[in-house]
C-alpha positions as CSV (number, residue, x, y, z in Angstrom):
1,M,116.8,73.2,35.5
2,S,115.6,76.6,35.5
3,Q,116.9,79.6,37.3
4,R,114.1,79.8,39.6
5,S,114.4,76.2,41.0
6,K,118.1,76.9,42.0
7,R,117.1,79.7,44.3
8,L,116.2,79.1,47.9
9,P,112.7,79.7,49.1
10,G,112.1,83.2,50.4
11,E,113.5,86.1,48.6
12,G,115.4,89.0,50.2
13,F,116.4,89.8,53.8
14,L,113.3,88.4,55.4
15,G,113.7,85.1,53.6
16,W,117.3,84.8,54.7
17,L,116.3,85.7,58.3
18,G,113.7,83.0,58.2
19,R,116.2,80.4,57.1
20,Q,118.6,81.3,59.8
21,V,115.9,81.2,62.5
22,G,115.0,77.7,61.1
23,Y,118.6,76.5,61.3
24,V,118.9,77.6,64.8
25,R,115.6,76.2,65.9
26,N,116.5,72.8,64.3
27,A,119.9,72.9,66.0
28,V,118.3,73.7,69.5
29,R,116.0,70.8,69.1
30,H,118.5,68.2,68.5
31,P,120.8,67.0,71.4
32,V,124.6,67.2,70.7
33,A,125.0,63.5,71.0
34,D,122.8,63.1,67.9
35,A,124.9,65.4,65.8
36,G,127.5,62.6,65.0
37,L,130.4,64.4,66.7
38,A,133.1,62.2,68.3
39,P,134.1,63.2,71.9
40,A,137.3,65.1,72.2
41,P,140.4,62.9,73.0
42,P,141.7,63.4,76.5
43,S,144.5,65.9,76.7
44,P,148.0,64.8,77.9
45,V,147.5,67.0,80.9
46,D,144.6,65.0,82.3
47,V,145.3,62.9,85.4
48,P,144.4,59.3,85.3
49,P,141.7,58.2,87.8
50,E,144.2,56.1,89.8
51,A,146.4,59.1,90.5
52,Q,146.5,60.9,93.8
53,T,146.8,64.6,94.3
54,I,148.8,65.5,97.3
55,Y,149.3,69.3,96.8
56,R,147.1,71.8,95.0
57,D,147.5,75.6,95.2
58,R,145.2,78.0,93.1
59,K,146.0,81.6,92.8
60,V,143.9,84.2,91.1
61,V,145.2,87.6,90.5
62,E,142.9,90.5,89.2
63,Q,143.6,93.9,88.1
64,P,142.2,96.6,86.0
65,M,143.7,97.0,82.5
66,P,145.8,100.1,82.2
67,G,144.1,102.7,80.2
68,R,140.8,101.0,80.4
69,P,139.7,100.6,83.9
70,E,136.2,99.0,82.9
71,V,138.2,95.9,81.7
72,L,139.4,93.6,84.3
73,L,142.5,91.3,83.6
74,R,142.4,88.0,85.5
75,R,145.2,85.3,85.8
76,T,144.6,82.0,87.3
77,V,147.5,79.6,88.1
78,I,147.0,76.1,89.5
79,D,150.0,74.2,90.9
80,E,149.6,70.5,91.6
81,A,151.7,67.7,92.8
82,V,150.3,64.3,91.6
83,I,151.5,60.8,92.5
84,R,150.7,58.3,89.8
85,N,149.8,54.7,90.8
86,D,150.8,53.0,87.6
87,K,150.3,49.3,87.9
88,D,152.5,48.3,85.0
């Protein structure tokens, strides 16, 4: 195999840029379901559908970052009380 056949088409920066645009264009055209990726497993925090939420409190606290007032720090806290209706 010659040295020339090992190289990618398009030399230099513009060739590289063209390949990157092609990769992105190809990725945008294909839906995520066709990518062959498995769905993420449910996290242990997920509540089963037969559970009932009896209390929910959501608090959001925002304040500017000390020394950098253009940056906003935000903390979100969600408290829940859930009744599980396990049928086992």
